[in-house]
C-alpha positions as CSV (number, residue, x, y, z in Angstrom):
1,X,1.9,32.8,6.9
2,X,-0.3,32.8,3.8
3,X,-2.8,30.0,3.4
4,X,-1.9,27.3,0.8
5,X,-4.8,27.6,-1.7
6,X,-3.5,24.7,-3.8
7,X,-3.5,22.4,-0.7
8,X,-7.1,23.5,0.2
9,X,-8.3,22.9,-3.4
10,X,-6.6,19.4,-3.4
11,X,-8.3,18.5,-0.1
12,X,-11.7,19.7,-1.3
13,X,-11.4,17.8,-4.5
14,X,-10.4,14.6,-2.5
15,X,-13.4,15.0,-0.2
16,X,-15.8,15.6,-3.1
17,X,-14.4,12.6,-4.9
18,X,-14.9,10.4,-1.8
19,X,-18.5,11.5,-1.6
20,X,-19.1,10.7,-5.2
21,X,-17.7,7.2,-4.8
22,X,-19.8,6.6,-1.7
23,X,-23.0,7.6,-3.4
24,X,-22.3,5.8,-6.7
25,X,-20.5,2.6,-5.8
26,X,-22.4,-0.4,-4.5
27,X,-20.9,-3.1,-2.3
28,X,-22.9,-6.2,-1.2
29,X,-23.6,-6.5,2.5
30,X,-23.3,-9.8,4.3
31,X,-26.2,-12.1,3.2
32,X,-28.3,-12.1,0.1
33,X,-29.3,-9.1,-2.1
34,X,-31.0,-8.8,-5.4
35,X,-29.8,-6.6,-8.2
36,X,-30.3,-6.0,-11.9
37,X,-27.5,-5.1,-14.4
38,X,-28.8,-2.3,-16.6
39,X,-27.5,-1.0,-20.0
40,X,-24.8,1.7,-19.5
41,X,-26.0,5.1,-20.7
42,X,-22.5,6.1,-21.9
43,X,-21.8,2.9,-23.8
44,X,-25.0,1.1,-24.6
45,X,-23.2,-1.7,-26.5
46,X,-21.4,-3.0,-23.4
47,X,-22.2,-2.5,-19.7
48,X,-19.0,-4.2,-18.5
49,X,-16.4,-1.6,-17.8
50,X,-12.9,-3.0,-17.5
51,X,-10.8,-0.6,-15.3
52,X,-7.1,-1.0,-14.6
53,X,-5.6,0.2,-11.3
54,X,-2.3,0.7,-9.6
55,X,-2.9,-0.2,-6.0
56,X,-0.9,1.3,-3.2
57,X,1.4,3.3,-5.4
58,X,3.1,5.9,-3.1
59,X,0.2,5.2,-0.6
60,X,-2.5,5.8,-3.1
61,X,-4.6,4.0,-5.7
62,X,-4.4,5.2,-9.3
63,X,-6.5,4.5,-12.3
64,X,-4.2,3.4,-15.1
65,X,-4.5,5.5,-18.3
66,X,-4.2,2.1,-20.2
67,X,-7.9,1.8,-19.3
68,X,-8.5,4.3,-22.1
69,X,-5.7,3.2,-24.3
70,X,-3.3,6.0,-23.2
71,X,0.4,5.8,-22.1
72,X,1.2,4.8,-18.5
73,X,4.7,5.5,-17.2
74,X,4.4,2.8,-14.6
75,X,3.7,0.2,-17.3
76,X,6.6,1.6,-19.3
77,X,8.9,1.2,-16.3
78,X,7.6,-2.4,-15.7
79,X,8.2,-3.3,-19.3
80,X,11.8,-2.1,-19.1
81,X,12.3,-4.3,-16.0
82,X,10.8,-7.3,-17.7
83,X,13.1,-6.9,-20.7
84,X,16.3,-6.5,-18.6
85,X,17.1,-10.2,-18.7
86,X,17.2,-10.4,-14.9
87,X,14.7,-12.8,-13.4
88,X,14.2,-10.7,-10.2
89,X,13.6,-7.5,-12.2
90,X,11.2,-9.4,-14.5
91,X,9.2,-10.5,-11.4
92,X,9.2,-7.0,-10.1
93,X,8.0,-5.6,-13.4
94,X,5.3,-8.2,-13.6
95,X,4.0,-7.3,-10.1
96,X,4.0,-3.6,-11.0
97,X,1.5,-4.1,-13.9
98,X,-2.0,-2.7,-13.2
99,X,-4.7,-5.0,-12.1
100,X,-8.1,-5.2,-13.7
101,X,-11.4,-4.7,-11.9
102,X,-14.7,-4.8,-13.7
103,X,-17.6,-2.5,-13.0
104,X,-21.3,-2.7,-14.2
105,X,-24.2,-0.3,-13.7
106,X,-26.9,-1.8,-11.5
107,X,-30.1,-1.0,-9.6
108,X,-30.6,-2.6,-6.3
109,X,-34.0,-4.3,-6.0
110,X,-36.2,-2.4,-3.5
111,X,-34.0,0.7,-3.9
112,X,-34.7,1.5,-7.5
113,X,-35.5,5.1,-6.7
114,X,-31.8,5.6,-5.6
115,X,-30.9,5.3,-9.3
116,X,-28.0,3.5,-10.9
117,X,-24.8,2.5,-9.0
118,X,-21.7,0.7,-10.0
119,X,-20.8,-2.7,-8.7
120,X,-17.2,-3.7,-8.9
121,X,-15.9,-7.3,-8.9
122,X,-12.9,-9.5,-9.8
123,X,-12.2,-12.1,-12.4
124,X,-14.3,-15.0,-10.9
125,X,-17.6,-13.1,-10.8
126,X,-16.9,-11.5,-14.2
127,X,-16.3,-14.9,-15.8
128,X,-19.5,-16.2,-14.3
129,X,-21.6,-13.3,-15.6
130,X,-20.1,-13.6,-19.1
131,X,-20.9,-17.3,-19.0
132,X,-24.5,-16.7,-18.3
133,X,-24.8,-14.1,-21.2
134,X,-23.1,-16.5,-23.6
135,X,-25.5,-19.2,-22.7
136,X,-28.5,-19.1,-25.1
137,X,-30.8,-20.3,-22.3
138,X,-30.1,-16.9,-20.6
139,X,-28.9,-14.5,-23.3
140,X,-28.9,-10.7,-22.6
141,X,-29.6,-10.6,-18.9
142,X,-29.3,-6.7,-19.0
143,X,-32.2,-6.3,-21.4
144,X,-34.6,-3.6,-20.0
145,X,-37.7,-5.6,-20.7
146,X,-36.7,-9.2,-20.8
147,X,-33.6,-9.3,-18.6
148,X,-33.0,-11.2,-15.4
149,X,-32.3,-10.2,-11.8
150,X,-29.3,-11.5,-10.0
151,X,-29.1,-12.8,-6.5
152,X,-25.8,-11.8,-4.8
153,X,-24.7,-13.6,-1.6
154,X,-21.8,-12.1,0.2
155,X,-19.9,-13.9,2.9
156,X,-17.3,-11.9,4.7
157,X,-14.0,-13.5,5.9
158,X,-14.5,-15.1,9.3
159,X,-10.9,-15.4,10.4
160,X,-7.4,-14.1,9.6
161,X,-6.0,-15.5,6.4
162,X,-9.4,-16.2,4.8
163,X,-11.0,-14.2,2.0
164,X,-14.6,-13.0,1.6
165,X,-16.7,-14.8,-0.9
166,X,-19.3,-13.6,-3.5
167,X,-21.7,-16.1,-5.0
168,X,-24.2,-15.1,-7.7
169,X,-27.3,-16.7,-9.1
170,X,-29.1,-15.4,-12.2
171,X,-32.9,-15.7,-11.8
172,X,-34.6,-18.1,-14.2
173,X,-37.6,-15.8,-14.9
174,X,-37.4,-12.6,-17.1
175,X,-38.9,-9.3,-16.0
176,X,-38.8,-5.6,-16.9
177,X,-36.4,-3.4,-14.9
178,X,-39.3,-1.3,-13.7
179,X,-42.9,-0.4,-14.6
180,X,-42.6,3.1,-13.1
181,X,-42.0,5.7,-15.9
182,X,-40.1,8.1,-13.6
183,X,-37.8,5.4,-12.3
184,X,-37.3,4.1,-15.9
185,X,-36.2,7.6,-17.0
186,X,-33.9,7.9,-13.9
187,X,-32.3,4.6,-14.8
188,X,-32.0,5.2,-18.5
189,X,-30.8,8.8,-18.8
190,X,-29.5,10.0,-15.4
191,X,-26.7,7.6,-14.8
192,X,-23.3,8.6,-13.3
193,X,-20.3,8.4,-15.6
194,X,-17.6,6.0,-14.4
195,X,-14.9,8.5,-15.5
196,X,-16.3,11.0,-12.9
197,X,-15.9,8.4,-10.1
198,X,-12.4,7.2,-11.0
199,X,-10.4,10.2,-12.2
200,X,-7.7,9.5,-14.7
201,X,-4.3,10.9,-13.5
202,X,-2.0,12.7,-15.9
203,X,1.2,11.1,-17.2
204,X,3.2,13.5,-15.0
205,X,1.2,12.6,-11.9
206,X,1.9,8.9,-12.3
207,X,5.6,9.6,-13.0
208,X,5.8,11.5,-9.7
209,X,4.0,8.7,-7.9
210,X,6.3,6.1,-9.3
211,X,9.4,8.2,-8.2
212,X,8.0,8.5,-4.7
213,X,7.3,4.8,-4.5
214,X,10.8,3.9,-5.7
215,X,12.4,6.5,-3.4
216,X,10.1,6.7,-0.3
217,X,12.8,8.3,1.8
218,X,12.4,11.5,-0.2
219,X,8.8,11.8,1.0
220,X,5.8,13.3,-0.7
221,X,7.0,16.8,-0.2
222,X,10.1,16.4,-2.3
223,X,10.2,18.6,-5.3
224,X,10.1,17.2,-8.8
225,X,13.5,18.6,-9.7
226,X,15.1,17.0,-6.6
227,X,13.4,13.6,-7.3
228,X,14.5,13.6,-10.9
229,X,18.2,14.1,-9.9
230,X,18.2,11.0,-7.8
231,X,18.7,7.5,-9.2
232,X,15.6,5.3,-8.8
233,X,16.3,1.8,-7.4
234,X,13.9,-1.1,-7.6
235,X,11.8,-1.7,-4.4
236,X,13.1,-4.5,-2.1
237,X,11.5,-7.9,-2.4
238,X,9.6,-7.6,0.9
239,X,7.8,-4.5,-0.4
240,X,7.0,-6.1,-3.7
241,X,5.5,-9.1,-1.9
242,X,3.3,-6.9,0.3
243,X,2.0,-5.0,-2.8
244,X,1.3,-8.2,-4.6
245,X,-0.7,-9.6,-1.6
246,X,-2.7,-6.4,-1.5
247,X,-3.4,-6.7,-5.2
248,X,-4.6,-10.3,-4.9
249,X,-6.8,-9.6,-1.8
250,X,-8.5,-6.6,-3.4
251,X,-8.9,-7.6,-7.0
252,X,-8.9,-11.4,-7.3
253,X,-11.6,-12.4,-4.8
């Protein structure tokens, strides 16, 4: 039996992508840490990168092409459900919409030599950070010379049914990002690109994922031609509720 080269390449790509994420994404540890948001090399006008995701779609997470203003078949299907005039289908369509998570490039204080990483957070932290920047007493906290560090305190959930908490405090004093020329160059010109960390799927890939999610009994090994001949039925309410809970836990806390 000949080796399946496509499967090997897919596995290699998945492992490499996981390594890239581990190296370039930052998650706060329990307790207090200090970070600094830095200007984004690939979009210097705005370091806040709003990414939209489909969570647990056919057992995987997918970046929605709407992040870059491109068509998304899952959104198109959701819009059809919402326009059907049926309240249950409207609710299903609403829950199938991608959820936003915001990322910013940061350096971790005490670990500046590791370079820039991306910190991802939900709506609450995003709103707080924008509020500080909009406040004339703080202004541009990302300024390389006169910006401000941020204290991040992370409290993990301590019992079932509770959620972890992230509290931020912007430091009152301004300071440069670094006074080390080599680290300054590393931070300014050798940043990872967010699009290399979260790969955008093709329209066809998302179509296939949607078909597998709607028809799980066909399995991931079903061919595209076989899947297209079957009639897709909306997921049962219990499945929808589980997906919605997962969305809320991952993105809204």
